[in-house]
Every structure is written in structure tokens, then in C-alpha cells.
C-alpha positions in Angstrom: 69.9 149.8 113.9 68.7 151.0 110.4 71.2 153.2 109.1 74.0 150.2 109.5 75.2 148.0 105.9 73.5 144.8 105.5 77.6 143.5 106.2 77.9 144.8 109.5 74.4 143.6 110.6 75.1 140.4 109.9 78.7 140.6 111.2 76.7 141.4 114.3 74.7 138.5 114.3 77.8 136.3 113.7 79.7 137.5 116.3 76.8 136.2 118.6 76.6 133.3 117.4 80.5 132.6 117.8 80.5 133.6 121.3 77.9 130.6 121.7 79.3 127.8 119.0 82.7 126.3 119.8 84.0 124.0 117.7 86.2 121.1 119.7 88.7 118.4 118.3 85.6 116.0 118.4 83.0 118.2 117.2 84.3 120.8 114.3 83.0 123.5 113.7 81.4 123.8 110.2 81.6 127.5 109.2 79.6 128.8 106.5 80.1 131.9 103.9 78.1 132.8 101.2 78.9 135.4 98.1 76.9 136.6 96.2 78.1 134.3 93.5 79.4 131.5 95.1 79.3 129.7 98.5 81.8 128.3 100.9 82.5 125.5 104.1 85.3 124.5 106.2 85.5 122.8 109.0 87.3 124.6 111.9 88.7 122.8 115.2 88.4 126.0 117.9 91.2 124.3 120.7 93.7 124.2 118.0 92.5 126.6 116.1 92.7 125.2 112.5 91.2 123.9 110.1 90.1 120.2 109.2 88.7 120.8 105.7 87.0 123.3 103.2 85.4 122.8 100.2 83.9 125.8 98.3 82.3 126.4 95.0 85.4 127.6 93.2 86.5 123.8 93.2 87.2 122.9 89.3 85.9 119.6 90.4 82.7 121.4 91.9 82.4 124.8 89.8 78.9 124.4 87.9 77.7 126.5 85.4 77.4 129.2 88.5 78.1 128.6 91.9 76.4 130.9 93.6 72.9 128.8 93.7 70.9 125.8 95.4 72.5 123.1 94.0 76.3 124.6 93.9 75.7 124.8 98.2 74.4 121.1 97.6 77.6 120.0 96.1 79.8 121.5 98.1 77.7 120.0 100.6 78.2 116.5 100.1 82.1 117.4 99.4 82.7 118.8 103.2 80.9 115.7 103.9 82.9 113.6 102.5 86.2 115.6 103.4 84.8 115.4 107.3 84.3 111.8 107.0 87.7 110.9 105.6 89.4 112.9 108.2 87.6 110.8 111.1 84.5 113.8 111.8 81.3 112.8 111.5 79.7 115.1 113.8 79.7 118.6 113.3 78.8 122.1 114.9 76.6 124.4 112.4 77.8 127.5 112.2 75.6 129.0 110.1 77.4 132.7 109.6 74.9 135.5 110.5 73.0 134.4 107.4 69.6 132.9 108.0 68.8 129.2 107.4 67.5 129.2 104.1 68.5 128.3 100.5 71.7 128.0 100.0 73.0 127.3 103.7 69.8 125.1 104.2 70.7 123.2 101.1 74.3 122.6 102.0 73.9 121.3 105.6 70.7 119.2 103.9 73.5 117.9 101.9 76.0 117.4 104.2 73.3 115.6 106.4 72.7 113.1 103.7 76.3 112.0 103.3 76.8 111.0 106.5 77.5 114.3 108.8 75.3 114.1 112.1 73.7 110.8 111.1 71.5 111.7 114.5 70.7 115.1 113.1 68.9 113.7 109.9 67.0 110.8 111.5 65.8 113.0 113.6 64.6 115.2 111.2 63.1 112.7 109.2 61.5 111.3 112.0 59.6 114.8 112.8 59.2 115.0 108.8 54.8 113.7 108.9 52.9 117.2 109.7 51.0 116.1 112.8 47.1 117.0 113.2 46.4 119.2 116.3 42.4 118.9 117.1 41.1 122.0 117.9 38.3 121.9 121.0 34.9 123.0 118.7 33.9 126.7 119.7 29.8 126.7 120.3 27.9 128.9 118.4 25.7 129.9 121.0 26.2 134.1 121.3 26.6 135.2 124.6 24.4 138.2 125.8 25.0 141.2 127.5 
């Protein structure tokens, strides 16, 4: 494993995820691809094998100063959510594509949820946003004798 290239490791992780994550007509898969300079998102119906909607930071309307940052990912996430809602899709299965759920990938999904995709997940995330203080039992200050 130490001799494998990063792309090979990501591809193996992506294949492992794809065995578990399937998009259907009612709930398509939101697939994310992240390159160094851009980010891409697609809504895929795996049952019919077709793409329902797509958005990327290479499009003129979504292009900013750069396509490889968190702001660009937020623009793409909002665009894919708007296009999904226009296509009649309100709930999706998220496929992170072998990438960590962090940074640009997380920004894309958060923006998509904020724009209206997976409303039930967005509500659940907001309800659990407050940290809950867990009380620890007090430890006795007495030392045990041997």
C-alpha cells in the first residue's frame, strides 16, 4: 500500500464506496470529482445509466477568479441543487468520489443542502449543531494503598 500512488488509492476507495452507493430514479447519486484547479458535480441515475444534471467550475456562469477553492465549490453546489430541483429531484445520495468529506467536497454538499437538496438532512444537521455537555463522574482524590 505504501508504494501506491495517491490516484490509485483514491480510485480503490471510490470503487469500495460505489459498491455501497447506488443512485435510483427517485433518488439519484450526486457524484463529485475534484481536480487541482476545478470541481465537478453530476446527478446520475444508475438504474437508467444517464446523467440528469451537471455543474462544474469550468462553466462561464460559475467561474470566478479560480475554480479550485471553497468559494467555487459553494457556487457549484448551489448550481447543482438548482438544476436538480428544476429536474424534479429533491433528494439525492451523496458520492464523495473517494475524497475526504472535508474542504471543497464538504462546501459543495453544504451549499447544495442550503439550496434545497436533501431538506431532511439539512434540518438534522442544524438540530445537532449545538454541542451537548457530558458530565463526567468525579474521581476520588484518595490514592489506593498497595
